[in-house]
C-alpha positions as CSV (number, residue, x, y, z in Angstrom):
1,M,-24.8,9.9,-3.2
2,S,-22.7,7.9,-5.9
3,L,-19.9,10.6,-5.3
4,I,-19.8,9.9,-2.0
5,I,-19.7,5.9,-1.9
6,A,-17.2,6.3,-4.7
7,H,-15.0,8.5,-2.3
8,L,-15.1,6.4,0.3
9,L,-14.4,3.2,-1.4
10,A,-11.1,5.6,-3.0
11,D,-10.1,6.7,0.4
12,F,-10.7,3.3,2.6
13,Y,-10.1,0.5,0.1
14,L,-8.2,1.7,-2.9
15,Q,-5.5,4.1,-1.3
16,T,-2.1,2.7,-0.5
17,D,0.3,3.3,2.2
18,Y,2.1,5.1,-0.4
19,M,-0.5,7.3,-1.4
20,V,-1.3,8.5,2.4
21,Q,2.4,8.8,3.2
22,D,2.5,11.2,-0.2
23,K,-0.5,13.1,0.9
24,L,1.1,14.1,4.1
25,K,4.0,15.6,2.1
26,N,2.0,17.3,-0.7
27,L,-1.3,18.2,0.6
28,K,-1.6,21.1,-1.9
29,K,-1.4,18.6,-4.8
30,H,-3.7,16.3,-3.1
31,I,-6.5,18.9,-2.7
32,F,-6.1,20.3,-6.3
33,H,-6.2,16.6,-7.5
34,H,-9.7,16.5,-5.4
35,F,-10.5,19.8,-7.1
36,L,-10.0,18.5,-10.9
37,V,-11.8,15.1,-10.2
38,N,-14.7,16.8,-8.4
39,T,-15.3,19.8,-11.1
40,A,-14.9,16.9,-13.8
41,V,-17.4,14.8,-12.1
42,L,-19.9,17.7,-11.2
43,T,-19.4,19.1,-14.6
44,G,-20.1,16.2,-16.7
45,G,-23.4,15.3,-14.2
46,W,-24.3,18.6,-15.0
47,L,-24.0,18.4,-18.7
48,L,-25.8,15.2,-18.7
49,F,-28.7,15.5,-16.3
50,Y,-29.2,19.3,-15.2
51,Q,-28.7,21.5,-17.7
52,E,-31.4,23.7,-17.1
53,N,-30.1,24.2,-13.5
54,D,-27.5,26.9,-12.5
55,P,-24.0,25.8,-12.9
56,V,-23.0,27.8,-9.8
57,T,-25.7,25.6,-7.6
58,T,-24.9,22.7,-9.3
59,V,-21.3,22.3,-9.6
60,V,-19.3,25.4,-8.2
61,W,-20.7,25.4,-4.9
62,P,-20.4,21.4,-4.2
63,V,-17.1,21.6,-5.4
64,L,-15.9,24.3,-3.1
65,F,-17.6,22.4,-0.3
66,I,-16.3,19.2,-1.1
67,T,-12.9,20.0,-1.8
68,G,-13.0,22.2,1.8
69,T,-14.2,19.9,3.6
70,H,-11.7,17.6,2.7
71,L,-9.2,20.0,2.8
72,I,-10.2,20.3,6.7
73,I,-10.3,17.1,7.5
74,D,-6.9,16.1,5.8
75,V,-5.4,19.1,8.0
76,M,-6.9,17.5,11.1
77,K,-5.4,14.1,10.0
78,I,-1.9,15.4,9.8
79,K,-2.2,17.1,13.4
80,L,-3.0,14.0,14.7
81,V,-0.9,11.8,12.9
82,D,1.9,14.1,14.0
83,Q,0.6,13.9,17.4
84,F,0.3,10.2,17.9
85,T,3.5,9.3,16.1
86,A,5.5,11.5,18.8
87,H,3.8,9.0,21.3
88,E,4.1,5.8,18.7
89,N,0.6,4.9,19.2
90,L,-0.7,5.0,15.5
91,N,-2.8,2.2,16.0
92,K,-5.8,4.1,17.6
93,L,-5.9,6.1,14.3
94,W,-6.9,3.0,12.0
95,F,-10.3,4.5,11.1
96,F,-8.5,7.4,9.2
97,Y,-7.1,4.7,7.0
């Protein structure tokens, strides 16, 4: 739960307009960054609290799920931004930023 809250804070309150524009240009770099951060956080959590659990279940699958869903959401956002940019009606996308 704390990972979700941290992600929401980072995406909606700490992310600058420059970061959003950079994400649109460098999606692979952005997704790789998420992969590394999620791997580090979940591995740290596993090492501190869940060593008796299987690391594949505790670290690998969650990292792949989080990174994969983030990729899908970001691709959808980019397509929507491109669609609305053509119509100059970006104010309908306020909930993405």
